[in-house]
N, C-alpha and C positions, 0 to 999 in steps of 0.2 A: 389727201394732203392734211398734213396736219393741222389742229386750229390753233391759231397763235393767240397766244394768251395777251391782255390787255396789260398795259406795263401797271407799277403800282402806283405811280403819283396820277396815271387818267383816271383808273378807277377808285381812287382815295379824292379826287376832285367830285368824282359823278356822288358818290357816297356823299360829301360834304355838303350837298345842294339838295339832297331830298331826306335824308335818313336824319331820324333821331333814334340814338344808341341808350341802351338800359345803363344805367349807372354812370352817365359820364355827364360832364359840365363841360358843354361844348365849347367854353368860351376860352378855357384853357388846355381842351384835347380836343383841337378842331380835326386831326386827322386820324382816319382808321386803316388800322392794315388789311388790306385784300389777301384772303386765302384763298389760294386755287385748290389744294387739295391736301390729303391727310394719311398718312400711314404709321401704323402702329401708334408711338407716341410722339409720332413728328407731324408739323406742321407744315407747309410749304406755301410761301406768298406768290402772287402773279409772276414775280423775278427769280422765282427760283430758289430762296432765301431759306434756310429750315430754321424751325424753332421747335425745341423740347415744350411739348406741352405737360409741365409738372404739375398742372390742378384739374388736369381729365375734362377742358372746358368748362369749366363752373360745376364739378366734381360727377359730371352724366357718363365720360368714356371708360367705361370700367376694362373694356377688352382692347380699348385704343381705336383709332381712325381707320376707316377703308377695310373693316373685317369682311374677308370674301364669305364668312359661312353666313354673318347676319343680312349682309346684303342679298346673297341666294335665295334666304328664307323670303324675306321682305318682296322679293321680284317673283318667286313663285306665288305669294300669296295675292301679288297684286295683278295675276292673270287669273285668277281664278275670283276672287271677290276682295273690292276694294274698301268699301265702305257699303252699311244697311242701320238703318235706325235700330236702335237697340231697346227700342220701349215696345213691348210684345214680340219682340225678335230677337234669336239669337244665333249664336254660329260656332263652328268647333274650335276656333283658336281661341277666345274667350272663357269656354267652357275648361279645355284644357289647361289654360294657364291658372286660372281659377283653383282648380282640383292638386295642381302642380305645388303652386304657391302654399295652399293649406297642409300639404304633405309634410311642408319646412317648417311649417307652423305651431307654436303649443297648441293641445286640442280643444282649448275654449274659444279658438277662431274657428268658424263654420260661414261665415258669409263673405262675399269680395261687393264692392261698390266702384263701380267704373268712372274716372273722370279724367282729367286732359294733364294736370298738372299738380307739381306740389302744393303749391298755395290753396288749389281748389281741394284737394286730398285731405286738407287741413278744415276746410271750411265745411266739409261735408262730415269730419269727425265730429266736429262740434254740434253740428244741425243733429245729429243721431244723438249727442247725449243729451241737450237741452231739449229737443223731440220727444225723448223717451219719457220724460216728465211730464211734458204736457197732453202725451196723450193719454196719461194717469189721472191727469185732472188736477197735478203737483204745479203750482205756479211759483213756489217759492224758492225751487233750486233752478236759480237762473246765472248765478256767478261762475265765471270760471277761476281756477288756480294756475298760475305758470311762474317761471324761474325767472327772478332779474337775469339780464342780458341775452333774453331768449329771443331767437328770430324764427319764424315761423312761416312767412311770405309775403307778399307785397299786397292782396286782397284786403277789402276792410275788416273783414273777421279776422284773415290771419296778423293783419298789421295791429290788432286789439291784442294779441296774445303776445304782442313784441314790448317789454319795458321801455318808457318814453326814451325817446333817443333821435337822432337827424334822419332814421328811417321815415318817423311818422310825424314827427313835429307838425309840420303844417296841418294835419288830421287829426291831432289828436282829442281835442273838445266832440268830434262825432262818433268815436271810438265806443263800445259798447265794456260793459264794466268787468274789469279783471283784476283780481289780487296776485299780488307779485311775493314768492318766496323769496330770501335773500338768495346768492348765489350759493349754489350745491358743492363749491368748492370749500366751504365755511360751514362745512355737515353741522355740527353743535348749532349754531344760528339757525340754519335752514328745517334742522328736525323741531326747535323747541316752535318757530314759527308755526308749524305744520300743526302739531300738538296743540296750541291754543286758539285755533279757528275754530268759529261756530259750524256745527255738524250740521245744520239743515239747510244751509244756503248755498250749497257750492253740488255744480252737477259734473265738472269735471275737473281732473288736473292732467295738464298736457307740461310735456316736457320731450327734449333732445336726449335720448339716453346715452349716459357716459359724457359725448363731447357736444357742447355747445357751438356750431359752427360759425356762422357768420359772426358770432360774440366775440370771436377773437380763438377758436380751436382749443377753448375751455375744457381740460379734461376734470372728470371727479370720478370719487369711488362707486363701484356696483353696490357696495354694503348700504350707502347712504340713500341710494335709489328705492334697493326694496325696501328698507324701513320706512322711506315716505309714503312708497305705494302701497305698504300694508296699513300706516295710520290711513291713506285715502279710503282704503277701501271699508276701514272700520267705520269712517263718518260717511260711507254711503257715495263717494264720489266715483263715476267711470275713470278710469286712467288711459291716457291717451299716449301712445308713442309715436313720436314723429320721426322715423327713420327714413327719410327722404335723404341724408346725406349716409348716415351709417350702415344702411343696408346693403345687401349683397357683397358682403366680403369686405368692405373697408377697414372693419374692426379687428379682422382677422378670424372671424366667424360669420355663418350666414347673415346673422342679425345682432346688433348692439343686445336685443332682449336675451338672447342666448348667455349672456353672463349673468344674469338675474336668477333669484330663485323665485321672488314675485313676479307675476304676468299683467302684462298691461291686458285691458278690456277691447282697446280699438288701436289699431296701428295705420300709418300712413307711409306710402311708398310712391317714388317717382324717381327722377336721377338716373339712376343705375339700373333700373329695374329693365328698361331697354337695352343696355351696354349704350345708352347714348343715340342709338339710333332714331327713335320716333319719340315725340311726347306724351306721354301718359301717366297719369294718376290711379293709384287705390288707394281704397280705407276699407280697412277690413273688420270684424265686429266679431262678437259673441252672437249665440243663435238668442240668447236672452235677449239682445238688442232688437235682433231683426224681428223677434215675436211681438215685440211692444207697438210696432207698425200696421200689423195684421187684424183688418177689422170689417165688417159691412160696411164701415163709413169712411167713404174716397178720402175725406181730406184727414184722416190719421194717416196718408201713404207718406212717403218720403216724396218731398218735394224739390228735386235736383236732378239735372241732366244738363247736358252740352251734346251740340250738333253730332262732336265725335267719340260721343261715349263709346268704350269698348271697339274702337276703330281695328277693322281686322289688321293691317298692316303693323300697326302698333302691338296688338297682339301677337301676331308674327315675330315682329323684332323681341318682344319678350322672351316668348316661346324659345327664341334660339339662344338669346341669352343664359336662362335659365339650363340649356343643353349646355352650354360650355360652363357655366358655375358650375354643372354636376362632373364635371371631369377633374381628373386628380390633379393635372398637370395645371389648372386655375389655384389649386391651394396650394400646391409646391410653389408657383409664383409667387401669391398672396406671402409666402412665408420667407421665399428668398429677399423679397422688396424692405419684411419688417427687420428681418437679419441684417440686412444694409443698412438699414436708417439705424439700428442700436450702436452698429460698430462705428460709425459716423458719429452718433451722439457721445459716445464714451471721448471723444479726441476733445471734445468742448468742454469738458469739467473744468469750473472755474475760469472760463474764458471771460475777459473783460469787456465784451460788447454783447455777445450772444447768452441770453439768461433765459431760465425757465424751459430750457428744451426737453421736451416729452412725446411720447411715443405711444400711441395704440392701432396695434395690426398696421395697415400701408401709412397711416397718416402721420407724418413728422412735422411737430408746430415748435416754433423759438421766439423769443420777443428781440428785437434791437433795443440795447438799451441807448433811452435818449436823455438821461437826466432831468423830462419832463413829464409832464400829466400825460398818459397815454391814449389813444381811442383809436375808432375806426378812421376819423378825418383827420391823423395826426399828419402832418406835412411830409415826412419821411417816408410816409406811401410812395409817393409820386418818383422820390429817389430811387427806392427799390426797383419798382416798376420800371422804370425805365433803364436801368443799370442791366436787370437782367434781360429784357427787350433786346439790346445792345448786345449782350453774349448769348443770344440765339436761344433764351428760355422763355415761356410764357410762365410768369410768376405774376398773380393777384394780389400782394398781400392785404391783410387788414390792419389799416392802421399800420402800428410798427410790428406786428406778428407776422412774422415769414412762415409759410409752410409749403410742406409737399405731398398733393392729393392725386398721386399719377397716374396713369392707366397701368395694370397688373402686369401688361406685358412689354413694360420700360426695361432697357436692357440694363446691366449693371454700368457699362461703361458711360451711359447718361447719366446714372445716378449717378457717380463718381464726380461728373463734368459737373454737375449742379451743386454738390457737395463743397467742389473746388472753388467755385463760383460765390456761395455763401460766404466761404470763409475770405474768401479774396476782398468780398464788398464789406465784409464786419473789420479786417484790417485796415482799408481807409479811413474808418471810422477813429482808431486808435490814435 
């Protein structure tokens, strides 16, 4: 006998009574939509309404929802080994994943450290850089360098790396010292600021390569980042690439760093790492950094772990996602999505409302002209969000920034439908 699904209203009421949702102001957003299932680029609520997932459910579902291959591989792993402590033990899915990832990265990457999510992958990267110098008795290099408008996560260390904003304002006086370069979109100002820095105070320079995601999908040139990395290395800093959003095909290549001549020393992965199937974070580094932790003194080892570090199920999901990423049809889909975005963008030249239309790989972004100071908390965000939900599209704007970051499997007709609704929304503002 088929299971009867709970109605939207009943499940939403139960949720509202007991659940606290992320990035949600419950005073003005009291109701959450209950989702019962997903398939490909579509989500279905408990009453059968379909939504196109235009943002890959916070940028994670690279291959779409309910992918049978990913599900099968996780199922097979669950029957064999679901979890084991990763301190003093290992298992084949973790080793295989590490070997495969390293084969797709520049040769200077040789070690893989496992964690549970993007924020902690960043925390690990910062610990690696700071403890490298600490283990050598260098107590001067304690500062971190980051970009204005950066976002690297919500743990305290990751918050410190984001420029002061509404994300971290209540905790600002508790965060560690970070210096912020001007926006890399202003290449000249950014390069000038980097060149003037004291050479002995900084342990690391962290950046979102080519695209600042939560800061508003702000895109900048690879040549700017190449110059910054080169100067950072000359000043003795480690360079950390936060590829949590940009990794695994989002920019049209395996990784955003593939567009660079200069290479980082540390890279952070999460989100698309498992195709959205399981939570996992990875921090990869050079052998030089790893060697600095080797000692007869246990106090010099890496003091960081999670109960679910290198969880075999998550590793199986990541390996399965890698299998799909290594198929030609995935890259054909990525190219198709990018071409579709570019064709739509061409229709928006000199649009009176939709401004600064930009594309990088599968990512399309633009601003809705408001005539006011824009930002993450701009009130038009709520209008955009509600409008697209009513049209059956999950679109979570960053203030007045509309973007599409859909699963690679999204069909052309779904993309055309989204484009049409973007145009219709903008027309209503004229």
